[in-house]
N, C-alpha and C positions, 0 to 999 in steps of 0.2 A: 568608693569601696570596691571598685573594680580593679584594684591594684594587685600586687603579687603575694599578699599575706594569706595564711591558711584560714579557711572557713569551713565549717561543717555544713555542707550543702544540703544535707537532709534537714538539719535544723533551720537553715535559711528558708526552706520550703515548708517548714512545719510538718515534716514527715518522719516516720519511724524508719530506721534502716531496714532495707529489704523491700521497701515499697516498689511495686511494679511500675512499668512504663505508663500504664493508664493513670495510676494514682499520681505520678509525677506530673503528667500533663494536666490533670484536673487541678492540682495544687497551684501550678504555675498560672493557669487561666484565672483562678480565683484571686491570687495575690496580685497578679498583673493588673486586674481590674481595680483592685483596692488602691494600689500605689502609682497608677499611671499618672504622669505629670498633668495631663488634661483634667484629671479628676482633682488634682491637688496643685492648682496653678501657684507658682512662686514658692512652693515648699521644697527647699533643697534636700531636706531629709527624705522626703517621699521619693524624689527622683533618684537619690543614692540607693534607697531601698529597692526601687524598681530595677536599677542596674544590677544590684546584688542578686535578686531572684532570677533575673534573666541569665546572669552568669552561671548560677546554680543549675538552671534548667538546661543550659548549653552542655554542661558536663554530664548530668544525670540522664539526659535523653539520648546521649551518644553512647552506644554499647561499649565501644573501645575505650573512650575516656572514662566512663563509669567503672569499667573493670580496673583500669590503672588507679583510679581514685580509691576504690575499695581495697585494693591490694597494698598500695604504698602510703595511704593516708596523707599526712601533711607533706610528704616528699613526692606526691604524684606528679607535680610540675617537672621535677627533675627526671621522671621516668618517661616523659613524652612531651608533646606539645602542650603549652599552657592555653587556657581559655582566652578568648578575645580580649586583649587589653585595649583601653581607649574606647569602650563600648559607646556608640553614638547612634542616635536615631533621629531622623527628620520626621517628627510627629505630625507636622503640618500637612504632609502629603497624603494622609489617610482621610477618607471621607467620614468615617466614624470609628468608634473603638473596636467594634467587632471585626472590621476590615483589618485593623492593625494586628489584633491578636491572631486572626487566621493566617495572615501573611507571615507573622513572626514564627508561629508554630510550624508552618510549612517550611520556612527557610532554615529553622534549626534542624529539622529532622529529614528534609528532602535532599535531593541531589544538589551538590554544590553548597552544602550548609556551612556552618561556621568553621573557621580554621584559626590560625594564629592572629589573623588581622581583623577579627570581629566580623561584621556583616560582609558577605561576599559583594563583588562588584555588581553594578546594575544589571549586567547581562544575565547573572544567575539568580536575580531576585524573583523572577517569574518563571518557574520551571515549565518547560514545554511538556504537557501531559498527553499530546497527540501520539498516536501509534500507527504503524503501518503493517500490513500483512499482504502476502500474495495469495490470490485466489484463482485456481485453474477452473475454467469453465468450458464445457463441451461446446463444440461448434453449433450444434443444434439448439442448445440452451441459449446461447448468445443470439442466435437468429430469431428464435421465437420469444425470448424472454422467459424468465422462470423465477421461482422462489427457492432459496437455499436456506437450510438450517445450519447455523454455525455455532461453535462453542467459543465464546469470547470471555476470557477471565472468569471461567467457571460459571458463565451465564449463557443460556441458550438464546440465540438471537435469530430472528427471521429476516432474511435479506431479500429484497426484491431486485432482481437483475433485469433491467429494461431491455427490450428487443433492440438489437443493433449495437451493443457494446462490442469493443474490439480490444485486442492486446494493447496495453498502455492506458486504457480508460481507468479512471479512479472513481470509486464509489465512497461516499462519506457517510459513516454511521455516527450521527451526532450523539455525544455523551456515552460512547462505548469504548473510549480509550483508556489510558492509565488513570488510576485513582490516586489522589493525594489524601491519605487517611487523615492527616492533621486538619485539613480544611474541608474535606468532603468534595473538593473540586474534582472534576473528571474531564479529560480531554476527549477528542473525537478519534474515531478509528477510520483510517483510509485503506480501502481495499484496492490493490493494484491488480487489474484483470489480466489474465494470461489465457488466450484461447488455445485449446488443444487442436492439434492438426486433424484435418478431415481427409479421408482417402480420396475424395473426389473434388471438393471445393476448396478454394483459397481466396484470400482477400488481397487486392492491390489498390490501396487507397479506397475510393468509393466503389470501385469495380469488384465484382465477384467473378472469379475465373474457374474454368474447368475445361477438361479435354473432351472432344467429341470424336470417338473412333469411327472411321468409315472404311468400308471394304473398297477395293479398287473399282468395282463396278458402280458402287454408289457415288464415289468421287467423280467418275467419268460421266455417268449418266445424270446425276443429280436427281431432283424430284422432291416430293413431299416426304419427310421422314419424321418419325417420332423421336424426340430427343429428351434427355433428362434435364429437369430444372429443380430448384429447391422446393417447388410446390408440387412436384410430380411431373408426369409426362406432358410434353407440349408438341404440337405439330409445326414444323418450320419447313420452308422451301430452301433446299440446298441447290445452289447454282451448279449447272453441269460443268465439269472440268475444274472443279475446285482443287487446289493443291494443298498438301500438308503444310501446316504452319499458319495458314490464313484463319481468320476468326469470323464467327457469326455473332452479331450483337442482338441480344434480346432486351429491348427497352423495358424498364420497370419490373424485371424479373429477378433482380439481384438483391443486394444486402439492404436491410431496413435503414433508412436515413431519418433525420429529424422530420422531414416532410417527404412522405412517399417511399419509394424504393429506388435503389440504384440499378444500373444495367448489369446484365449477365453476358460475359464473353465466353463463347465456346470455341476453343482452338482445335482446328482439324488435325487429327492424328490418323494417318493411313495405317490400317491394320492388314498386313499381308498374311495370307494363309500359310500356315506352317506345314500342315499335312493335307496335301491335295488328294481329292478323290480322283479316280481314273477319268470320270466325266469332266471334272474341272481341268485336269491336266490336258485333256484333248482339246478343250475349249481354248486354253491359253496357247496351245501349239498352233491351232488354226488362226488365232489372233496374230501370232508372230509371223506366220506365213503371209497374212494379209498386209501387215505393216512392211514386211520385206518387199512385197510386190509393189507397194506404193512408194518404196524408197524413203520411208519415214524413219529418221534416226533422231532420237531425242537429244543426242550429243553433237549433232551436226554443227551447230553454231559455235560451240566451244572448241571443237576439233580444228576449225579453220583459223581460230585466233589465239590458240593456247601456246603456240611456239614462241619462245622469246628470242 
């Protein structure tokens, strides 16, 4: 009975015209249980009736098809695509009747549902209900770990962000993805973490990096200096004569890892004075005179070998 003749689909489902989507679904579920071939083995009439109510549900559960059916009546097939001809189901692949009904309801009403060819292909029979979203996290939140409150599908969800997450990390919230109303199934939600930039610190693999500004006298003389770290100030020994671009490595003072902490690299950045006091200017003038007397020229080596 799944052929091309006209049938009153409301009568097929034992419904009054104007029945809403919920009533259509309930009627289909009830009748499908009654006429399912597993319940009526070897009964060809029951199987034909089952296919008929399935065809009726296909049309009345699809808003576009139902609109054409209610508008054009027996000529609705000519007004658009016909329901699935050659309706065929492999009943043996379902573990129980509830599995079959839930799957069938989901495939009628979900993405990739029925078209002209009856059931969709195997790839569309199990819709992926997982969802993804991007979540921006402050650098300090990612360093220490934190809890965030998110609004997911009109539901307030608490998310625990572990210490040490980075850009590209994914957090899985089980059962917080898309909902398939027909079956009650719900996928998972995957949060793609994006770290916000920090004015001082950055990540380079497992290394945490930052710049360490030094004045010329600090770079020349070296010594013990207070330097910034993510945990606050620390005292390190700066070697005398250190040049810009070199780095100091502070072991175990960097980014949280699965076990322990990574290293912190502080790159030397020479900070030259812009507005010299008269006393500073006099000191630099005396230094220049001393260097001239010693015939010390920082460019001496390249001057002798730069000509091509």
